[in-house]
C-alpha positions in Angstrom: -56.8 42.8 -87.5 -54.9 45.6 -89.2 -51.6 47.1 -88.4 -51.8 49.9 -85.9 -50.0 52.9 -87.4 -49.5 56.1 -85.4 -46.7 58.3 -83.9 -46.3 55.4 -81.4 -45.0 53.2 -84.2 -46.2 50.5 -86.7 -47.6 47.7 -84.6 -49.0 44.2 -85.5 -49.4 40.7 -84.3 -46.4 38.7 -85.5 -47.5 36.1 -88.2 -50.9 37.9 -88.8 -50.2 41.5 -89.8 -46.5 41.9 -89.2 -43.7 39.6 -90.4 -40.3 39.7 -92.0 -41.7 40.8 -95.3 -43.7 43.5 -94.2 -40.9 44.8 -92.0 -38.5 44.8 -95.0 -41.0 46.7 -97.0 -41.5 49.4 -94.4 -37.7 49.6 -93.8 -37.0 49.9 -97.5 -39.4 52.9 -97.6 -37.5 54.2 -94.5 -34.3 53.8 -96.3 -35.5 55.8 -99.3 -36.9 58.5 -97.0 -33.7 59.1 -94.9 -30.7 61.0 -96.2 -27.5 59.1 -97.0 -25.6 57.8 -94.0 -25.8 55.0 -91.3 -28.8 54.0 -89.5 -29.1 52.4 -86.0 -31.1 49.2 -85.8 -31.9 47.7 -82.3 -34.6 45.5 -80.7 -36.1 44.4 -77.5 -35.9 40.7 -76.3 -39.1 39.3 -77.9 -38.7 35.9 -79.6 -39.8 37.5 -82.9 -37.0 40.1 -82.6 -34.1 38.3 -84.4 -35.9 37.6 -87.6 -37.6 41.1 -87.8 -34.2 42.7 -86.7 -32.5 40.9 -89.7 -35.2 41.8 -92.1 -34.9 45.6 -91.1 -31.2 45.6 -91.4 -31.2 43.9 -94.8 -33.8 46.3 -96.2 -31.8 49.3 -95.1 -28.6 47.9 -96.5 -30.4 47.3 -99.8 -31.2 51.0 -100.0 -27.6 51.9 -99.5 -27.4 52.5 -95.8 -24.7 51.3 -93.5 -26.4 49.6 -90.6 -25.1 50.0 -86.9 -26.5 46.9 -85.3 -27.0 47.7 -81.5 -28.6 44.3 -80.8 -30.8 44.2 -77.7 -31.0 47.8 -76.5 -33.6 49.9 -74.8 -35.6 52.5 -76.7 -34.0 55.4 -74.8 -30.5 53.9 -75.2 -31.1 53.7 -78.9 -32.3 57.2 -79.1 -29.2 58.5 -77.2 -27.0 56.4 -79.7 -28.6 57.9 -82.6 -28.5 61.4 -81.2 -24.7 61.1 -80.3 -23.5 59.4 -83.4 -23.4 60.2 -87.1 -26.5 58.1 -87.7 -29.1 59.6 -89.9 -31.9 57.8 -88.2 -32.9 54.7 -86.3 -35.3 51.7 -86.3 -36.2 49.9 -83.0 -38.1 46.5 -83.2 -40.2 46.7 -80.1 -43.9 46.8 -79.2 -43.2 48.3 -75.9 -45.9 47.2 -73.4 -47.8 45.0 -75.7 -48.0 41.3 -75.2 -45.3 39.0 -76.5 -47.2 38.1 -79.7 -47.0 41.7 -80.8 -44.0 43.5 -82.4 -43.5 46.9 -83.9 -41.3 49.4 -85.7 -40.3 52.6 -83.8 -38.8 55.0 -86.2 -36.2 57.8 -85.3 -34.9 60.9 -87.0 -31.2 61.7 -87.0 -31.7 63.8 -83.7 -33.1 60.9 -82.0 -36.9 62.1 -82.1 -39.5 59.8 -83.2 -41.1 60.2 -86.7 -44.0 62.7 -86.3 -47.5 62.3 -87.8 -46.4 64.2 -91.0 -43.3 62.0 -91.3 -45.4 58.8 -90.9 -47.8 60.1 -93.6 -44.7 60.6 -95.9 -43.5 57.1 -95.2 -46.9 55.6 -96.0 -47.1 57.5 -99.3 -43.7 56.0 -100.3 -45.1 52.5 -99.8 -47.3 53.1 -102.6 -44.5 53.9 -104.9 -41.6 51.7 -106.3 -38.8 51.7 -103.8 -35.3 52.2 -105.0 -32.6 49.4 -104.2 -28.9 50.0 -104.9 -26.7 47.8 -107.1 -24.4 45.1 -105.8 -21.4 47.3 -105.2 -23.4 50.0 -103.4 -25.0 48.0 -100.7 -24.4 49.2 -97.1 -22.4 47.4 -94.5 -23.2 46.0 -91.3 -21.3 46.6 -88.0 -22.0 45.7 -84.4 -22.1 48.1 -81.5 -22.5 46.5 -78.2 -21.9 49.4 -75.7 -25.2 51.1 -75.9 -26.2 50.4 -72.3 -22.8 51.5 -71.1 -23.0 54.8 -72.9 -26.5 55.2 -71.6 -25.5 54.7 -67.9 -22.4 57.1 -68.4 -24.7 59.8 -69.7 -27.1 59.5 -66.8 -24.5 59.3 -64.0 -22.7 62.4 -65.3 -25.8 64.6 -65.2 -25.6 67.4 -62.7 -29.2 66.7 -61.3 -28.2 63.1 -60.3 -26.4 62.7 -56.9 -24.5 59.3 -57.2 -22.5 60.0 -53.9 -25.8 60.9 -52.0 -27.5 57.7 -53.3 -24.6 55.5 -52.4 -24.4 57.0 -48.9 -28.1 56.2 -48.4 -27.4 52.4 -48.6 -30.6 51.7 -50.6 -31.8 48.3 -51.4 -33.9 47.9 -54.7 -35.7 45.0 -56.2 -35.9 45.6 -60.0 -38.3 43.8 -62.4 -37.4 44.0 -66.1 -39.9 41.4 -67.2 -37.3 39.6 -69.3 -37.2 42.7 -71.5 -34.4 44.8 -72.8 -33.9 46.4 -69.4 -32.4 43.2 -67.9 -28.8 44.6 -68.3 -29.1 48.3 -68.3 -31.2 48.7 -65.2 -29.0 46.5 -62.7 -25.9 48.1 -64.3 -27.3 51.7 -63.6 -28.4 50.8 -60.0 -25.0 49.3 -59.1 -23.1 52.3 -60.6 -25.2 54.3 -58.2 -24.2 52.3 -55.3 -27.4 50.5 -54.8 -27.9 47.0 -53.5 -29.7 45.3 -56.3 -32.1 42.2 -56.3 -32.8 41.3 -59.8 -36.2 39.9 -60.8 -36.8 38.7 -64.4 -33.6 40.3 -65.8 -32.5 37.4 -68.2 -33.8 39.2 -71.3 -35.3 36.0 -72.7 -38.3 37.8 -74.1 -40.7 35.4 -72.5 -42.6 37.9 -70.3 -43.6 36.3 -67.0 -46.5 38.5 -66.6 -48.4 41.3 -68.4 -45.5 43.4 -69.4 -47.2 46.9 -68.8 -45.7 48.0 -65.5 -48.9 48.7 -63.7 -49.6 47.6 -60.0 -52.0 44.8 -60.9 -49.2 43.2 -63.0 -46.5 43.4 -60.4 -47.6 41.0 -57.7 -44.2 39.1 -57.5 -42.3 42.4 -57.3 -44.5 43.6 -54.5 -44.1 40.4 -52.6 -40.2 40.5 -53.0 -40.0 44.1 -51.9 -41.8 43.1 -48.6 -39.8 39.8 -48.2 -36.4 41.5 -48.8 -37.3 44.5 -46.6 -36.2 46.6 -49.6 -36.4 50.4 -49.7 -38.3 50.3 -52.9 -39.1 48.3 -56.0 -38.8 49.3 -59.7 -40.4 47.8 -62.7 -39.8 48.7 -66.4 -41.7 47.8 -69.6 -39.9 45.7 -72.3 -38.3 48.6 -74.2 -37.4 50.5 -70.9 -39.1 53.8 -71.4 -41.7 53.4 -68.5 -40.9 53.1 -64.8 -43.2 52.0 -62.0 -42.4 52.0 -58.2 -43.4 50.0 -55.3 -42.8 51.5 -51.8 -41.2 49.7 -48.7 -43.4 47.0 -47.3 -44.7 46.2 -50.8 -47.1 49.1 -51.2 -47.7 49.7 -54.9 -47.5 53.3 -56.2 -49.4 54.6 -59.2 -47.2 54.8 -62.3 -48.5 58.3 -62.6 -46.3 59.4 -59.6 -43.0 58.5 -61.3 -43.0 61.8 -63.2 -44.3 63.7 -60.4 -41.4 62.7 -58.1 -38.8 63.2 -60.9 -40.1 66.5 -61.8 -40.4 67.8 -58.2 -36.8 66.8 -57.7 -35.5 68.3 -61.0 -37.3 71.6 -60.5 -35.8 72.0 -57.0 -32.4 72.2 -58.9 -33.4 73.7 -62.4 -36.4 75.9 -62.9 -38.3 76.0 -66.2 -41.4 74.9 -68.0 -42.9 71.4 -67.6 -44.9 69.5 -70.4 -47.2 66.6 -69.8 -50.1 65.0 -71.8 -53.6 65.6 -71.0 -54.2 62.1 -69.5 -51.5 62.7 -66.8 -52.1 63.3 -63.2 -53.2 66.8 -61.9 -50.5 66.4 -59.3 -48.1 67.7 -61.9 -50.0 71.0 -61.7 -49.3 71.0 -58.0 -45.7 70.5 -58.7 -45.6 73.4 -61.2 -47.3 75.6 -58.6 -45.0 74.6 -55.9 -41.9 75.7 -58.1 -43.8 78.6 -59.8 -43.2 77.3 -63.3 -45.7 77.0 -66.3 -47.0 73.6 -67.3 -48.0 72.9 -70.8 -50.6 70.0 -71.7 -50.5 68.1 -75.1 -52.2 65.4 -76.9 -51.2 61.9 -75.7 -48.1 60.5 -77.5 -44.4 60.9 -76.8 -43.8 62.8 -80.0 -46.5 65.3 -79.2 -44.9 65.9 -75.8 -41.4 66.1 -76.9 -42.4 68.6 -79.8 -43.9 71.0 -77.2 -41.0 70.6 -74.8 -38.6 71.8 -77.5 -40.8 74.6 -78.5 -41.4 75.8 -74.9 -37.8 75.3 -73.6 -39.1 72.9 -71.0 -36.6 71.4 -68.5 -38.5 68.2 -67.8 -41.7 66.5 -69.1 -43.2 63.2 -69.8 -46.3 61.1 -69.7 -48.1 59.7 -66.7 -47.5 56.2 -67.6 -44.0 56.2 -65.9 -42.4 57.9 -68.8 -39.8 60.7 -67.7 -38.1 63.1 -70.4 -35.2 65.2 -69.7 -34.1 67.3 -72.8 -30.6 67.7 -71.2 -30.1 64.0 -71.8 -32.1 63.2 -74.9 -35.7 64.0 -76.0 -37.4 60.7 -75.2 -39.0 58.8 -72.3 -36.4 57.1 -70.3 -36.9 54.6 -67.4 -33.2 54.5 -66.3 -33.1 58.2 -66.2 -36.4 58.2 -64.1 -34.8 55.7 -61.7 -31.8 57.9 -61.1 -33.9 61.0 -60.5 -36.2 59.1 -58.1 -33.3 57.6 -56.2 -31.6 61.0 -55.9 -34.9 62.4 -54.4 -35.2 59.3 -52.1 -31.6 59.8 -50.9 -32.4 63.4 -50.1 -35.9 62.9 -48.5 -34.9 59.7 -46.6 -37.7 57.4 -48.1 -40.1 57.1 -50.9 -42.9 57.6 -48.5 -41.6 61.1 -47.4 -41.7 62.1 -51.0 -45.3 60.8 -51.6 -46.6 62.5 -48.5 -45.7 65.9 -50.0 -48.7 65.6 -52.3 -52.5 65.4 -51.8 -54.3 62.1 -52.2 -55.6 61.3 -55.7 -56.5 58.3 -57.6 -56.7 57.4 -61.3 -58.7 54.6 -63.0 -57.9 53.6 -66.5 -60.2 51.5 -68.5 -60.9 50.8 -72.2 -63.8 49.8 -74.5 -63.5 48.0 -77.9 -63.9 50.8 -80.4 -66.8 49.5 -82.4 -68.8 51.9 -84.6 -71.4 52.5 -82.0 -68.7 53.7 -79.5 -66.6 55.6 -82.0 -68.7 58.7 -82.1 -67.4 62.1 -80.6 -71.0 63.5 -80.1 -71.8 60.4 -78.0 -68.7 61.0 -76.0 -69.7 64.7 -75.3 -73.0 63.8 -74.2 -71.7 61.1 -71.8 -69.2 63.5 -70.3 -71.7 66.4 -69.9 -74.0 64.1 -68.0 -71.4 64.1 -65.3 -71.9 67.5 -63.9 -72.5 71.2 -64.8 -69.7 73.7 -65.5 -66.9 71.5 -66.5 -64.4 72.7 -69.1 -64.2 70.6 -72.3 -60.9 70.1 -74.1 -60.9 68.6 -77.6 -57.2 68.7 -78.1 -57.0 64.9 -78.0 -60.3 63.2 -78.0 -62.4 64.9 -75.3 -61.4 65.7 -71.7 -63.9 67.0 -69.2 -62.2 69.0 -66.4 -64.1 69.5 -63.1 -61.2 71.2 -61.1 -60.2 68.5 -58.7 -61.4 65.7 -61.0 -61.5 64.9 -64.6 -62.3 62.3 -67.3 -60.6 61.9 -70.7 -61.9 59.8 -73.5 -59.5 59.2 -76.4 -58.7 56.7 -79.2 -55.7 54.5 -78.3 -52.5 55.0 -80.3 -51.5 51.4 -79.9 -54.8 49.4 -79.8 -58.1 49.4 -81.4 -59.7 50.8 -78.3 -61.4 53.8 -76.5 -59.5 54.7 -73.4 -61.5 56.1 -70.4 -59.2 57.7 -67.9 -60.5 59.4 -64.8 -58.9 61.1 -61.8 -60.5 62.2 -58.5 -59.5 62.7 -54.8 -60.5 59.1 -54.0 -60.4 55.8 -55.8 -64.1 55.2 -55.4 -64.9 58.7 -56.9 -62.6 58.0 -59.8 -64.3 54.5 -60.5 -67.7 56.2 -60.2 -66.8 58.7 -62.9 -65.5 55.8 -65.3 -68.6 53.7 -64.5 -71.0 56.5 -65.3 -69.4 57.3 -68.6 -69.1 53.7 -69.6 -72.9 53.1 -68.9 -73.8 56.2 -70.9 -71.6 55.0 -73.8 -73.0 51.6 -73.9 -76.6 52.6 -73.4 
C-alpha cells in the first residue's frame, strides 16, 4: 500500500508506509519550502503520535525553524493558532477519521489554510532534491504552548452569531462522544462555557478508539443509547481531529451528519446574509437553505481546501462539507466541530429543540458506499455509462469525478482523497430510493 497524498494530507499505515523516517523527510522538505519563522506542530491522540510528532519537530528544527509544540490539539485549534500567531506554517499529525493504524501529515500555510494541490506538488518536487539542513548553531528551538484549546473556545464564545446567554438559559443536557481523540478536552470545555450540562463519553484522549472513529450514525450506538438513557436534549460526536460533528436527537434518534451544516448555515444566515459554499457531495437541503434566505450557493470539488478557496473568492459567510464540517471565515478558514456545536446549540436554544429545527426541511436520505478502485472500476467512461442508465434528462457535472443530477435526487462518483476507493454517494427523497440508486450504479460498474 502506497502513501495516499492529496489536499487532505499525506496518509499512510504506520509501520508500513509511514514512520518517523518518512515523516522527518517530508517535514524537512516542508521546512525548506516555508519562509523563515516558527512552525506550529500538533497531533491528535493516536499512540503513534508522540514518535511521529518528535520526528516532525526535529526535522523542522534541523532546517532552522523554531517549533511551537502545541501538543494534542484539534485541527481547527491548530489552524486558529497558526493564523493568530507569528507562525509561518503548521504541521498536524492526524489521520482524521481513519482507523488507529493510520496517521498522516496535514500541512498549513501561515494564514492557517491547508496546502493546496499546487503547493503539494511543489513539496513532492523538493523530496527529489537534496534538502538543506542548518549548522549546529543555527538549529531552531522548541517551546511548548498548551493553551490552544482555551484560545479556540474563547474565540468561538466571543462570536456575535453565538448566543451563550440563550444557550445557558435553555438548560440543555448534551452527551458528547470524542472517541478518545483530540476533542476530549476542547468539546467539554466549550459546552460548559456555554452553560450546558455535559455527560462525557470517551473523552480521555487515550487514542485507543472504542469504535470506528468516523462520526456516522452506524458507529455511534453507545452514544445513541446514552442520549436515550440520560434523557438528554441531544448527543454530539466528533472525529479524532475534531473537524467533523454529528448529532443525535432526543430519544436517541440519529441525525445524518449532512444536517450539521444545514442547521448551522440556516442559523448563521438568519443573522448574516451572504453566499454559501459546499462541495458537490453535500446534501441538496443546502440549496433549500440558500433559497430560504435568498443567497447564492456555490458547489466545489470535494476537499476542504477546494471549499475554502471558493469561499474566500466569493466572500462566503459560511460553508463546509456534508460530512459534518462547518466553516466560518469570520473565525478561521477551516472545518471546525466546536464551532459547529456552538452554532447548533444557539439554533436549538432559539427553536426549543433539535427536532423543531429538523422539521423545517423536507425529508431526504443519503447513502454513501465505496468500491475498491481496481483498474476495471477506475474508468470515467464506465462511470458515465452507469449514471446515464439511471434516467433520461439528468445533468452531468464533471467538476469532481461525475455527478448526475436529477432535480430531487442525484448520484456522485468520485475517487476518494483519503483511500484507494471509488465513492458512490446518492441522495433521494427516501432511503429506499437512495439505496436503489446506489445499487443500480454498483451493479452496472461491476457487470
